[in-house]
Backbone bond lengths (Angstrom), bond angles and torsions (degrees), N, CA, C in turn:
res aa  C-N    CA-C-N  psi(-1)  N-CA   C-N-CA  omega(-1)  CA-C   N-CA-C  phi
1 M - - - 1.439 - - 1.490 110.25 -
2 Y 1.304 118.59 139.96 1.489 123.58 -176.15 1.561 102.00 -105.84
3 I 1.306 117.18 123.19 1.467 125.19 -174.49 1.513 108.92 -113.08
4 V 1.261 115.03 130.43 1.541 121.41 174.25 1.437 109.56 -121.84
5 T 1.319 117.76 133.41 1.481 121.17 171.16 1.540 106.51 -120.97
6 V 1.284 114.67 148.15 1.476 120.08 -178.04 1.486 105.95 -141.58
7 E 1.310 113.38 127.75 1.520 122.84 173.45 1.490 108.15 -108.75
8 F 1.318 116.15 129.96 1.447 125.26 -177.55 1.511 109.25 -118.12
9 A 1.361 113.52 137.76 1.555 117.27 162.34 1.553 100.07 -116.71
10 I 1.348 111.83 117.98 1.436 121.56 -177.78 1.507 110.15 -95.33
11 R 1.361 118.53 142.27 1.431 118.31 169.13 1.493 109.18 -59.53
12 P 1.354 117.77 124.43 1.470 119.42 -170.38 1.507 115.68 -54.35
13 E 1.296 117.14 -33.02 1.482 119.09 -178.09 1.558 113.22 -67.88
14 H 1.331 115.12 -12.62 1.460 124.35 -176.78 1.540 114.96 -111.56
15 A 1.319 115.39 2.35 1.478 119.79 -171.80 1.501 110.65 -61.85
16 T 1.295 123.09 -43.10 1.487 125.18 -173.15 1.548 104.75 -67.64
17 R 1.311 119.87 -47.17 1.458 120.74 179.50 1.460 115.78 -68.13
18 F 1.345 115.94 -31.00 1.468 123.60 176.74 1.581 106.02 -65.75
19 H 1.345 116.84 -50.52 1.458 121.57 -179.55 1.604 110.36 -51.07
20 A 1.258 113.02 -50.24 1.544 117.56 -178.39 1.529 110.86 -62.19
21 A 1.315 114.96 -44.14 1.467 118.51 -177.85 1.494 110.82 -67.05
22 M 1.304 119.36 -37.24 1.478 123.40 179.05 1.526 111.24 -68.51
23 V 1.318 117.92 -43.96 1.409 120.32 177.27 1.470 113.07 -62.59
24 A 1.318 118.02 -37.73 1.511 121.81 174.23 1.541 112.29 -63.25
25 N 1.304 117.13 -41.71 1.419 126.47 -179.41 1.570 107.06 -63.52
26 A 1.336 117.49 -50.23 1.425 120.28 -179.25 1.479 114.28 -62.92
27 R 1.305 118.33 -40.41 1.429 125.26 178.97 1.594 109.38 -63.85
28 A 1.293 114.85 -44.72 1.468 117.33 175.38 1.500 114.53 -65.34
29 S 1.319 118.70 -32.82 1.443 122.72 176.44 1.493 109.39 -67.43
30 R 1.350 120.36 -46.62 1.418 124.14 176.75 1.525 115.74 -61.18
31 E 1.363 114.12 -37.86 1.462 119.01 -173.85 1.543 113.71 -84.26
32 V 1.344 119.15 -32.10 1.517 120.75 -174.15 1.479 116.71 -112.71
33 E 1.374 116.22 -14.62 1.478 118.35 -179.46 1.561 111.61 -95.03
34 A 1.258 117.37 113.05 1.432 121.32 -176.28 1.543 111.14 -60.45
35 G 1.262 118.46 -33.19 1.446 124.07 -175.41 1.531 114.52 -89.44
36 C 1.361 117.13 -5.18 1.455 119.45 175.59 1.537 111.20 -81.97
37 R 1.253 119.16 115.77 1.479 123.50 -176.89 1.538 111.68 -98.05
38 Q 1.279 117.28 -26.24 1.479 119.66 178.22 1.505 109.73 -162.17
39 F 1.394 120.28 145.21 1.408 124.11 179.14 1.480 105.26 -152.19
40 D 1.295 115.59 97.62 1.496 120.70 -177.66 1.580 106.89 -102.24
41 V 1.308 115.02 136.22 1.481 123.43 178.92 1.544 104.39 -115.19
42 C 1.374 113.39 123.34 1.491 119.49 -174.80 1.582 103.94 -129.25
43 A 1.385 110.34 142.13 1.446 118.54 174.05 1.559 108.86 -121.11
44 T 1.240 114.65 146.52 1.466 121.55 178.47 1.556 108.45 -72.12
45 P 1.388 119.30 123.28 1.382 121.36 -171.47 1.585 112.92 -56.42
46 D 1.347 115.92 -41.43 1.440 118.51 -176.73 1.523 117.23 -95.43
47 D 1.349 115.11 5.62 1.393 121.06 176.60 1.504 111.38 -153.14
48 P 1.322 119.26 92.55 1.488 123.59 -177.82 1.460 116.58 -60.79
49 A 1.448 115.71 -14.33 1.441 118.66 179.66 1.539 109.92 -84.67
50 K 1.299 121.16 0.91 1.438 124.08 176.21 1.475 109.05 -111.87
51 M 1.388 117.32 123.53 1.449 121.96 -177.74 1.544 110.29 -131.32
52 F 1.318 112.94 157.53 1.442 122.01 -177.94 1.501 107.30 -137.34
53 L 1.335 116.72 135.30 1.482 122.65 174.05 1.567 108.87 -119.84
54 Y 1.334 112.78 140.63 1.470 121.10 170.64 1.484 106.64 -124.20
55 E 1.335 113.56 114.72 1.483 119.09 -179.22 1.529 110.37 -120.42
56 A 1.284 116.90 142.69 1.483 122.52 -179.85 1.532 105.94 -129.08
57 Y 1.335 117.35 128.12 1.440 126.04 177.63 1.434 110.71 -122.64
58 A 1.317 117.16 156.49 1.476 123.79 179.09 1.492 112.12 -58.32
59 D 1.338 116.30 -37.24 1.429 124.23 -177.92 1.550 110.60 -169.59
60 R 1.315 118.83 -179.27 1.440 121.57 -178.66 1.573 111.35 -62.79
61 A 1.312 112.04 -37.86 1.502 115.83 -179.94 1.544 111.36 -60.02
62 A 1.256 117.57 -36.58 1.514 124.32 179.53 1.544 109.03 -68.58
63 F 1.327 115.64 -37.26 1.517 116.95 175.29 1.517 110.06 -70.97
64 E 1.317 117.75 -38.03 1.449 118.32 178.96 1.566 112.11 -66.83
65 A 1.335 114.20 -33.86 1.448 118.79 172.47 1.552 112.16 -64.84
66 H 1.360 116.59 -37.29 1.436 117.38 171.54 1.514 116.62 -60.41
67 L 1.331 116.88 -44.54 1.462 121.61 176.99 1.510 112.36 -62.59
68 A 1.301 115.97 -23.89 1.551 118.60 -177.34 1.474 110.20 -97.93
69 S 1.359 120.37 -2.98 1.487 123.16 -178.34 1.546 109.50 -68.34
70 A 1.332 113.96 152.17 1.482 121.45 178.85 1.517 109.97 -62.46
71 H 1.358 119.18 -44.71 1.440 122.08 -178.22 1.538 110.46 -59.76
72 Y 1.350 114.54 -46.17 1.521 116.19 -177.42 1.523 110.61 -66.99
73 R 1.253 118.82 -40.26 1.572 124.02 178.70 1.512 107.61 -61.14
74 A 1.310 121.17 -43.06 1.407 125.05 -177.17 1.558 108.82 -73.54
75 F 1.299 118.60 -37.34 1.483 121.17 172.86 1.507 110.24 -61.75
76 E 1.289 119.31 -50.65 1.465 124.93 -178.05 1.480 112.61 -56.26
77 A 1.345 116.08 -45.68 1.455 122.40 179.42 1.502 109.94 -62.68
78 A 1.323 117.60 -42.35 1.470 124.64 -174.17 1.569 110.74 -67.71
79 V 1.298 118.97 -40.33 1.421 123.02 -172.52 1.531 118.34 -100.91
80 R 1.312 114.88 -2.77 1.460 123.08 -174.26 1.575 112.12 -46.96
81 D 1.314 113.63 -46.72 1.544 119.90 -177.24 1.506 113.68 -79.44
82 W 1.396 117.31 -10.73 1.391 121.18 179.59 1.503 115.88 -86.07
83 V 1.316 115.20 -13.47 1.464 123.12 -170.41 1.518 108.95 -95.83
84 A 1.244 119.67 122.37 1.519 125.63 177.27 1.541 107.14 -85.38
85 E 1.357 117.16 -41.95 1.397 120.17 -173.06 1.517 107.69 -149.98
86 K 1.368 117.10 143.33 1.476 120.84 178.02 1.572 108.10 -143.82
87 T 1.309 116.20 127.81 1.501 121.50 178.24 1.500 107.94 -122.89
88 V 1.289 115.95 122.66 1.491 122.05 179.84 1.477 108.61 -111.06
89 R 1.335 117.98 137.54 1.454 122.89 178.90 1.515 107.11 -131.86
90 I 1.299 118.15 143.15 1.499 122.83 -178.86 1.500 108.39 -115.85
91 Y 1.287 118.52 134.71 1.499 123.35 175.75 1.513 110.00 -132.43
92 Q 1.313 112.33 164.60 1.530 118.00 167.25 1.504 106.72 -114.16
93 R 1.252 116.20 127.05 1.518 117.25 177.65 1.431 110.63 -76.96
94 L 1.327 115.87 128.21 1.443 122.30 178.76 1.485 116.69 -95.59
95 D 1.373 117.15 -28.96 1.443 120.05 -177.72 1.597 105.06 -158.33
96 P 1.306 118.71 140.30 1.463 128.53 -5.64 1.449 111.57 -72.35
């Protein structure tokens, strides 16, 4: 399993719009991408401008397909200026 985590620092004035756009992107990923196994969207309770994603894909090719999808490209273009900082980490799930 190919695991991706993403930490975001969102410009505070865009946090609400970013949350809605991210949830829509995650739902589309789960619904239309055959290789997307899990896509969790998390917000920090005391700071809505901090977000965390946990994504699981069948393999790297499935993640690359996600990055090439129309819904991801549209999301990325829409939120680009709302993001102050973004950290992506890649893992391989060993168990289960």
